[in-house]
N, C-alpha and C positions, 0 to 999 in steps of 0.2 A: 590462568589458562588451563589449569588441570581439568576442569569440567568439559573442555573441548576435546579431551583425548578419546572420549567415547565415539567421536566421529571419524577417527582414523581410518577405519574400515571402508567409509563410504565417501570420503572426500579425495578427489584426484589431487595428486602432489600435496600431501598433508603439510610438509615442511614450508612450502610456499604460503599455504593457508595460514598457518601460525604466524609467519612473518608479516603477512598482510594484516592480520588481526592486531598485531603489536604496533603497527603504524597509525599515527594521527590521521584522521580524515580530513581532507581538505574542504574548502567552502564550496557550496553549490547553490544555484538559485533556478527557479523556473520562471520563464517569461510569461506574464500574465496578459494573454491576448485580448482580454476584455478591455483593457486600458490602453494597450500599444501593440502595434506590430512588431515582429521579430526584428525587422529592419530599423524601425524607429528606436527600439531598445538598445540594440547594438550601437546606434549612432550616439545615443545618450551616454552610454557607458564609455565610448570613445572620447566624448566631449569632456567627461569628468576624469579622465585618466585612469580608468579602471580596467585592468587587463582581464581578459577572459578567454575560455576556449569552449567552443560549442561541442556537446556531446555528439559523437558520430552516430548514435542510434536515435537521437531526438534533438532537432535544431532548437527546440524551445528550452532545453536544459543547458545551463552554462556552469562551467567551473570557473570560479573567480580567484584571482590572486589577491585576496584580502581576508583578513580574520574577522572583519565585521560586515558581512553582506547585508546586514539589516540596518546599517547606517548610511548606505549609499543613496545618491540622488534617486536613482531608479526604484529603490525600495520605498522611499519616503513617498514617491508619487504613485505607487501601486503598480509600476511596471514589471517588478520583479518580486518574488516571494522566496525567502530562504527555505529550501527543501532539498534534503539529501537526494542525490541523483537517483539511487535506486528506488527510492520511495515514489518516484513519478512513474514507475512501470505499472502498478496495478490499474490505474485509471486509463492508461493506453491500452492494456488488455481488455479492459471492460468495454472500451469503444462506444461511448454514449453518443447519441445522435440528437441534433436539435429537435425540440418538441416533445421529447421522451420524458418519462416520469422515472427518476432514478433515486435510490435509497442508499445513502452512505451510513451503514449501521452504527459504526464507531467513528464519527467524524471529526471529533476534536483533536488538535486545535484548528483544522479546516484546511491543511494543505492539499490533501487529495479531493475534499469536497469542491473547493474553489477551482481546482484543476479540472474536475468534471464539468463544473459550470462553463468553464472557458472552452473546453472541447465541444460544448453544445452551443457555442456562440452565445451563451447566456439566455438561451431560448428554451423553454420547457419547465420542468420542476425538479429541482435537486433538494431532497429532504436530508439533511445532515443531522443526525441523531448522536447522542452520547449520553451515557448513564451517569457520568461524573459531573456534577453541577459546577464544581469549580473550574472545570475546563470549557464550559459553555461561553464564558465571557471572552475567551480568547477566540473561539470559533466565530462569534458574532463580530468581533473587532476585525478579524481577518477578512470575513465576507464583505464587511462595510469598506475596508481599506481597498480591497481588490475589485470593488463594484460589482460583486456577484448578486444581481437583483433576483435572479431565479432561485436563490437558495433560501429555504426555510429551515428553522433550527427547532429541534425538539429535544427534550431531556427525558429519557425513558430507558428501562432495561430492554434491550434489543430482543432478549429471549422471549419476552411477552408483549412485543410490540403490537399495538392495535392501529388499524387504519380508520376507525370510526370517525375520526376527526377530519378525514378527507373526503373529497367528492368522488374518489375512485377507490377501487378496492384491491388494486394490485399494481406492482411496479413493472416497468419493462426491463430494467436492469438494476442489480444490487451489488454493491461492493461491500465485502466484510473484511476490513482490515482489522483483524481481531487483535484484542489485547493478548500479550504473550509474554514469554520469559526474556524477550529482548536480547538474546545472545548475539544477534547480528549487528547490534548497536555498539560493540565493544570499542570500536575504533573512535567514536565520538564520546562514548560514556565508558572510560576505562574501569569503572566500578560496577559494570552492568552484571559481572558474575559473582560479585561479593557474597550475595545471599542466594546463590544458586543451590537447587536441591531437586531431586527427582520428585519428591513430594509436591513441591510447588509446580512443576511441569504437569503433574498429574491433575492438580486441582484446577490450573488454568485451562488445561485441555477439556475439562468437563463443561466449562463456560463457553469455550469455543464451539463445542458440539452444538449447545442450545442455540447459540447465535446463528450459526450456519444453517440449522434446520429451520429456524424462523425465517431466515432470509429466502430460502428455497420456497417456502409456503406462501410468502408474500410477493413472489415473483410470477408473472404470468407464464402460461405454457409457451415454450419457444423462446422465453426470455433467458437472459444471461446473468449468472452470479459468478462474481470473482472472489475467490478466497486467498487471502495473503497474510503473512506474518513477517515479522523481522527476526525470526529465531531459526536455528538449525535443527531443533528437536523434532524427529518423526512423529512423536506422540502429539505434537501440536499441529503438524502439518498433514502428511499422508493418512495418519490415523484418523484424523478428524474429517477428512474428505471421504475416507472409507466408510465412516460411520454414517455420513450423509447419504452415500451411494446405497447403503443397506436399509436406510430408515425413510427416505424421500424419493420422489420421482425425478431423477436427474442423471446426467451422464457427464463425464469428463470429455472435454473438447479440446482440440489442438489450438495453438495460436502462434504467431510469428512475432518475434521481438529480436532486433538486431544487436543482440549482446551475447556474450559467451555465458553459458550456463550448463548445469548438469541436469539430466532428466530426473523426475521424481522417482522415488524408490517403490519397489514392488515387494520388499521384504525388510524387516528390522527386527532384531531381537527375537527371532523365532515366529514373528507375526507376518503372515502374508497380506498383501494388499492387491487390489484389482490391476491388472496390467495397464489398463488405461491411464493409471497415475504416472506412467512414464511421460505423458504429455504435459505434465506440471513442469515448473522450472525451480531449480535450486540454484540461486545466485550466490556464489561464495566471494568473499572479499578479494582473492587473489585473481579472480576471473577478469574484472573490469576495473580493479582499484577503486572499489565502492564498499558499502556496507553489505551485510548479508540479508537475503530475502527469499522467500518461498512464495510462488504464485500458481494457483490452479484455476482454470476456467471451467464452468459448469453450465450446461444448457438444461433448462427446466423442461421436463416431459409431462405427459398426461398420467 
């Protein structure tokens, strides 16, 4: 937990934060409305004796009283998909609409990409990309299991992504769920901080900046880009968005999500950030008994 001490000045109720980080994370699933309605899924869980609690902020997200959410009847039939509750936030903030063209830059293993497809009623085009070839098979498997026929898979470095393969030259919306230092996953991965270093944070932040810049460039004017990570480090969150504001045509915009969170930072370690970053969300584990996440919503401008 020692690396987390650097966040004492910015976290409300730091002791509650540490206590939450030390508690194991419960099981959660997302209802896949491509295959079944919310009502039918709840009925199936009741029939098979699986206890659940619907998330107050999103009725499509369930907390299950089981250690094996992937072995349930609903999972086998594609009605549910194991997905950490807080990781379902970015696609909700993205708010994709049926018929749109959406890019998930870092899409494996497919939880958010298939969630995007479901929110679009599986109508439109969802391009799920990942640079890690080893993770592509899981992405394809989940897309097939969940019936996401609108989803196409690509294997490229998002920083240099080309749209030449497509019949269109820009996306309506883009999700950048960036690779990160994963500090916010400590509740499900207790070893997440074992190899932590400020050097690693600096290195991954450089990658994140490149991905976010390309995402903005590939999204139409007036389109939406959502940037998210599962880490607490401002160097990977506000600083990355600040870099995009300084180098690309975009602005931070507000969004509504019925969860407790802290506003984004406007200062860290002597560095100042645009005041608009207060519209970003820092979701800490003690806020909603979840993992940790950062989410910022951008609008692309001319």
